[in-house]
N, C-alpha and C positions, 0 to 999 in steps of 0.2 A: 745427425742431420742439424740438431740446433742443443746451443750450449751457452748454459748461463753460468760466469765465470766470475766467483767473491763479487757478488751484486751488492752495492751499500747504495740506499737513496733515502733521504729525506722530505716528508712533506710538512713543511711548516717545521714545528717542535717534535713531532710523531716520527719516530722510524721504523719505516716499514721495512723496510730490505735490510738487514744484518750483515754480510758477507756471505750472501746465498748462495748455491751453487746446486746445479742441476744439468743432467746431459739426458736429452733426450733422443731416444734410435730413432733412426730414419722409418718412416712411413708408419711412427706410432699413432694410435687414440688417444690421446691424454685428457681425462677430464680435470680441470683445474679447479679445486675446493678450497675454499676457507673464509673464515668468517664475514659478513659483512664490513667493508671498511678494511681490510687489510689490507689491500693494496695489489686485489687481483687486475684490474682495469690497468692501474699505472704499469704495472706490469708489460701488459700489452703494450700501452704507449712506450715505453722503453723498447721493445722488440720492434717494436715499427719504425723507431726513430725520432717519436716525435718531444721525450723527452731523454735528456743525460744523464745518466747517472753521476752520483759522487765517487763512486769507487766501481771496479770492474768491468766487465763488458758482457757482449752477445754476440756470439760467434754463429754465423749461418754461412751456406756454401756460395759462391758470390753469384752463379747462375741459378740460385732458386728466387722463385717466385713467391711475395708473400702477398696473401690475402684475407680482408677482413670487414667487414661492415662498418662504415662510417656513422657517426654519431648521429649526423641529420640526414633526416631523409629528402631523398631525392625529389626533384619537380621537373616541370617543362613542359613543352607542349608535343615532345616525341611520345610515342606510342611505347608501351610496355615492353613487347616483343623488339623493338628497335633497342631500346635501351638495355636491356638482355645482351642480346647480339653485341653491342659495342662494349661490351666489358671484355671479349674476348679480343683485345688491343692490336696485336700482330695480324688476325684477319681481319680486323676493321683496315688496318692499314692497306693490306696486302690486296683488299678488294679497290681500296680507292686508289689506288698507285694502277692499278690493272685496268682504269676506266682513261687513265691518261699516257702509260708507259708506251714507249714506240720502240726503242732499242730491242729486237728479235731476242738477245740473250737475255735482257732482261725480264722480258714476258715470259720466255720459257722457264727460267729462275721462281716467277710469281706462281706459274700454272701450277708449278712441279710442288711445292711448298703447300699451295692451296690445298694439292691432293692429299700430301703427305699429314696434313693437320686435319682432314675430314672435313675441311670448312663446307663440304656439300649436304653433311649432315647436323649442321647448326643449328637453323631455324630449328630443325623437332627435337632438337635437344633443349634448348632452350624453351621452346610452349611445353615439353613436357615436366622441365624443373618448374614452370610457374604455375603450370594445372595441378603437380603436385603441393603447392603451395597455397590452393584454391582460386585460381584465377583460370575460370573460362575462355572458348575461343574467343569470343565476342569483346573479355573484359582486355584479353592481351592485345587485341586493335585498338584499346582506347589510350587518350592519353596521359599521363602520369600526374597532368594537376587536376585531373577532374576526381584524383583519391583521395582518402584523408590520409594525417601521416602515418598511422598503424599499419595502413595497407600498401603506403610508399614504401615503408621499412623492408616489408615483407618482398618489394622486388629488388632491394638493394641487396638482399639475402643470396634470391635468386641469380639477382647480377655475379656477385663475387661465386655463387657457387657454378656457375659455368662457364668462369675465367678460370677455373680449373686450377689454383696453383698450388704450389708443391709443400707449402706449408700456410693452412687455413686457420686463422683464428676466429674463433666466434662467442662473444660475451652475449649469454643469457638468449641464444637466437630462438627460443619457445617465448617470448616474452612478446611477440606481436602475432601470436599463434592459436588458433583455436586448436580443439584435442586431434581433430584430423589432421590437420598442418604439420601437428607436431609426431604425428605417428609416421606421418611419410618422410618428413626431415631424420626421424631418424631411424629408419631403414634406409635412407640414402647415403647418411654419412656411416654408418655400420659395415659398408661396401666402399668406403673413398679412398682412392687409392694413393693416397701421398699421406703427410704428416698432420694431423688436424689436434688441433690445442682448444679444449671448449671450456670454457667457464659457465656452470650450470649447475642450478639446486634440485634440477629435474631428477631424482634417481634413477626412474628409468630410461633416461638419455645414457646416464652415468655408467650401467648396471648394462646397456644392450650396445651402446657404442665403445666404450674404453676398454684399453688393454692395457693402460698405464694409469695412475692416478697421481696426480701431481699435488701436493698438499703446503699450503702456506699456512705458518702457526709460527707465532713470535719474531719475523722476520727472518725464518728459516724453511728453505724449500725442501722438502723429502720426496721422493720421486719412489712409486710403490708399485709393483707388478700386479695387475690384474684389476677387475672393474670394481666397483664402489664397495657392494658388498665383502668382497676379499679383502681390500684396503677396509674397512671398517673390523673384520676380524681379526688380522694382523695386527691393526693397530689395540685391539683390546686385548689380544695373546703379549705385545710389547709392553702395554701399560699394566699388565699383571704380573709379568717378569718384572718391570723396573722397581714397583710396589713390592715384590719380594726382597729384592735387591737392596731397597730404601731401608725395609723391615731389617735385614740380618745386618745391615751398617751400623743402623742406631742400637742395638742389641750392644754389638761390638765397643761401640762409642762408649757405650756404657759402663762395659766390664773393663775398658782401660780405664777410662776414668775415674770408676770406682778404686781401683789397686791405686791410681796416682793419689786420689785424697786420701786414703788410707797408710800409703807409706811414705808420703813424701818428707814428713821431719824424722825417717828413721834412718840411723846412720848406716843401718847394714841394706836396706832396701833403696837407698837414696838414686843410686847407682839406675838400677830397674825403673825408678817412677821416673827420672830421667829419659829414660828408653822409650818407653810409653808416651810421655807427654809428646817426644817428635815421631812415634808413628802416627799418632791423632794430627799431628799437623800435617803429616805428609798424606793422609786420608781423602783421598779426592771425595766430596759428596756427590752421590748419585742422585741424579735430579730426577725427579715425577713427573711420569708425562700423563699431566690430569686436564682434562676439560672445562671449559670455564662453564658454570652451568647457564642455561635459556631459560628465560622467566615462562613460567607456562599462562597457556591463556585459561581464563575462568569465564566460561560462559553458564551464566543461571538459569536454570532449567525451571520451568511454568510452576508456579505454585500448587494448582489444580490441575489435572490433565482433564481433557475435553471427550465427550463420547465421540468414539470415531462414526461416521468421517469427519473431519474436521473441513474438508473441503470436497463436493461434489458437481461434474461437470457431466452434464446430458444433452449430446446434439451441440455444444455450444460453438461459436464463433468469436472471433474479435479481432480488430485492427485498427485502423488509424484514416481520418478523413474521410471514413466511408469506403475505405478500401478495406476488403478481408484479407489478413494477413495468417489467418490459422482456424481453420475448422473443425467439423465433425470429431470436438473434442468430448470423449467419452471415457471419463478419468476418474479416481478418488483418491483421498489424499489420509492415510490412519496417522491416530495421533503419535504413531512413534516409529513410522514412516523415514527410511535412509535411501532416498533417490538421487540417482546421477542423470542428471540432464545431458544428452549428446546430440552431434548435428552439427554441422558446419556453420560460422556465420553467416550472419545473414538471412539464415531459415528459419529463425522467429522465437529462438531461445530465451530472449531476453522478454520478448512480445508474450510470452507463454509466463514467465514469471514474473510481471507485472500486473496479468489476468491475476494469478493465484494470490498476489498480495493483494489485491481491488486498488491497485492504483491503474488500472485499465479496465474501462466497463466492458460487458459482453455485450456483442451486435443481435446475438440470437442464440435459441438455445438456451436451456437453464446453468448458472452458478451459483450454489448453496456454500454459504460460509456458518461455520459454527457463530453464534451470537455472540460471544466473548471471545474470539479469537485474536489472538495478537499475534502478528507477523513482524519478525525482524529481517531488516534487507540489507546486506552488504553489497557495495558493487566499488572495483576500484576506480572511475570514474568518480566516483562519491567524495574522493579525497579532495578534490578542487574543492567542496563545498564549505569543507576546516575552515575555520577561521585563521590565515595565515597569520596574523600577530596575536592570535588567542594560544592559550595553554592547554594540556590534560587538566589542569584543575581549575580552567575558566570552563570548558565545554561541560564537564562533569557538572560543575555548579549549576550550570542552566537546567540540568535534571535533578537538584536536588536543592529546590531554592529556599525549603523551610530547615534546613540541616546544617548543624556546625559544621566549622572548618576541619574538627578533629574527624568527624564521620566522610567528609567528602574526602580528604587525604585519605582517608583509611579506604575509600573505593578508587581512588586513582590506585592506590597500590596495589587493589585486587585485578586491574587490569592491563598491571604493567608499568605503571609510572610511580614508582618508591620515594620518597625523601625529594631533596631536591629537582629527580627528572619531572616532577609533575608540573614544574614552574616552568620547563624549556618551551621557547616559542615554537608553534607549528613550524614554522619554515626552518629552525634547524633540526628538525628531526630528520631522521632518514627514513627513506621510504617503505621500511619494513615497520620502523616504530608509528607511522601514520597509518598504516595499516592496523595496528595494532589495536590503536586508540579509537579508529570507526568501528573497529568490529568489538569493542568494548562498549562503544555507545550504543551498536545496533543490538547489542543481546542485553541492555542493560535493564529492562525490564522484564527479563524471563520470559522471552517469547512463547508460545505453543508451536510455532512455524517460522523456521530459517531459512532465508534465502542466501545462498552465499556466491556470487559471481567472480570469478576469478581471483580466490582468498589467499591463492598461498602466491601471486606475484609478487617480488620483493622481499619473500622471504628465504633466507638460508635454510640447508637441509634440518639444521639442529630445529630452528624454527617450525618447520614444516611438520617436524615429528610431533611436536608440542602441539599445532593447532590438531592434529589426528588425533590426540589423547583426548584432547577438549573437544571434538565434536562426537568420539565414541560415549565419554561420561555425560552428556548433555542428552536430557530426558525427553525432549520436544521433537516434533519431525523435525526433516530438513532436507531442502534440496539445493545439491551442488551442481554449479557449472565449472567446469574446470577443463583445463589442458594437462594436469598435472593424473599421468596415469596411475601412478601409485596410491594419491590420494583416493581415487575414487573406489580403486579394489580393496583399499583398506576400510571404507568409511560405508560406501554404497551398496544396498541391499537389493534395488530396483532398478534398472536402466531403463529411461524413458529416450524414445529417437525422435528429434525433434526434424521431418523432413517431409517434402512433397505438400505443404501447407497444412500438416498435422500433427498431434502425436500421439506416438503407440507404443506400447510396451517393445521392449527389442529382448527377444527370445535368446539369452547369450550372456559371457560374462564378458570382461574388459577383452581376453584373448580374442573371443569370436567377432568383438566390435572391431582389434586391430586387423584380423583377417578380413575383417568387412570390408574396410576402409581401403587397403592395399589391393583387393580386390577390384574394389570398383575404381580408383586411381587409375587403374591397370585396364580397364574395359570391362572388367567381369564384374559376375554379381552373384549372390550366391542367397539372395532373397531374405536375409535375416530377419529386415523388418516386418513384423506379424502387425497382427489384430490384437485385441483383448489379450487373447491366448499366448499370442507372439507365433502361431504356427499356420495361420490364414494363409497367407503368402508363401509359405516353403517351396519349394519347387519352381514357382512360377515365378516368371519376369514383369517386375512391376513396369507403371507407365515411366515411373522416376529412371529406371532401368534402362527403359527404350531410348527416351531422350537422353539420358550421359551415352548409351552407344552412338546415337545418330549425332552427337556433339562431337564424339571422339572421330566419327570416321569423317564427319567435316576437317577437325583440324589437322586429320593426319593425310588429305586430299590436298590440304595444300603447300605442305611441306612435299610431298610425293611432285605435283606439278614443279614446284621450283627447283627440285634436284633433279629432275628429267630437263627442263629448260638451263640449269648448271650445267648438265652434264653435257648438252647440245652446242651451248655455248664455247665450251672448253675443247670439245672436239671439231669446232671452227677455227679455233684458235690456235690450236696445234696443226692443223692441216694448211691454214694461212702458215704458219711457222715454218713448217717443214718446205714449203713451195719457195718461201725467201731462202732457206737455208740453200737448198737444189741450187736456184738461182745463182747464190755467190759461188758455190762448190762448180759452179759450169763457167767460170771465168779464173783459170788458173793463172794466167799474167796477175791478175790481184796479189796473189800469192809469194812472190818475187821476193819482195823486201823482208818478208816474214812469213818462212814454211812452216813453223809451227803453228801459225793461226788455222791453216787447211787442216792440221790433223784435233783442234779443240773443235771448229766447226764439224768435224766428222762424230767426234762424240756428242756434242750438241745434237746432232740428228739424231740420233742411238737414242737418247736421251726423249727426247721429242716423240719417237717412234713407239718407244713404251710408255710414255705419257697417252700418248692417242691410242694406242691398243686397251689401257685401262680404261678410258673416258668411254671408250665405244661400249665395252663387256659392262659398264654400270649402265649406262644407256640401255643398251638392252634388256636388262636383269628388271631394271624400272619400267620400261617401255611395257615389259610380260606382264611385270605385279597390276598396273595401270588396264590391262587389257582384260585382265583376272578380275577387278573390283570394278568394269561396268558390268560385267556380263550377269 
């Protein structure tokens, strides 16, 4: 399907691709991995034709449609659902033409093509995709301009998925999603019936979606069969083999060189010594496959642990401007808890985190914190609060006013900014480096409780592994909010679900939560959200589930009505078209000059009859379903 042929590309002085080649099979689901800054997004831009390579080319079948999410968030007064529907350009253009077309033949062609591409099902499919990405029916009818940039990027992703391109390019698609949206997207892509290339540092996505891994390393591309776990295993095995060959070659070199050094001056052994010199010269060096090291994260543990619980809530509520967001909070946090905070965006996860941290006051009930409690707080939006003209050194120096320069630089090195890196301006740091600096500042004084909101954004896979190691070594309590399921599975011992205006224990693991999310998205419910024990709601349908079911029924009712209306419209148009064709066929004199036209009209009439029968059958099915729903 897609071939990368001897690609060479430079970005300034950096050689990103050095004669790189790879061939992707048709309908392959490819995870594209490599260190941050290696050139992954650049390759997408070359594939899309936005950049011209120095050498080489990209070959894609001429008829293949390419789809990718643009970097800028869409906007405008149009509704979300209309924006997504417009992404199917062929359907959009055919519907527009159908409103003005007068030629019977063209009308028939348009209607036949609309039937072929299942245009009637498009609104329901678009609504389903938007729903999976977090937009309920009401939100789908609102204007794009009413949403923030992150939410509009979700709409852009929905539009690309709806257009169903033959080659789908996705660059970190989960960056703008919460965990629930990520779980839905992973499930959706795992069944996508065309070629996918996805840049992602989400191991969960790479394991569940990818059947091939494309690895970019030192300007070269290597395609590996299997998911990311399989890739890691194969790569480690290849590294072991290459290191073994390297060791064997080094021993052989030493042996040959020893012979040459010993007998070069000997008259009887000079010829043999020269022969071994030639062998050394011809010996191709074995290059060892060695991964570059990732700097570790270092989160200082609290000097003295506090007696549990460090935070306790009894009937607490909180919110903003007199409006209650969360209530009936009966929870406690121990001094070594590892809590994963679940729940869709907008349900109050950030509100709860601020309440725990003491950044938001309770409105009722009781919230008790240990008197000496120190809380570290990391959130991605805080990156904007870093001084853009400052450096790691200047930010650390603010927290170590009475320390020597040597001690400040030593602390900079501990958080991942050694030597001259400590003097690099924030504006010149990568997203991952900014996140690393912010984490270092948030954990600077060894907090008893660390709250981390989406800490893996901008981190590559190896850096995420280093983060997991640091979190597990940290001896204080931690609350994690993340769309990275792998991180939550590796670090969280307890799961709390923020939903229905409160926070409760989720009785299950991340596999159970994935099942819960996907069942909820498809209209089901398994009652996993319980009370303090997690079992109080088992087997019952909660008010939230009832609301979801009613919302889903409303969402489905509108597409059904539109489908019935669409079918009726097609029936009327095909009936009218048949009448026009019959009228022309009734005038045989008009075919005297062109006898073939009669045969052509007869064929068109047969096609119209088939299309009319199909529309009538669809209308009968839809109206029967509508009648059942009304009973």
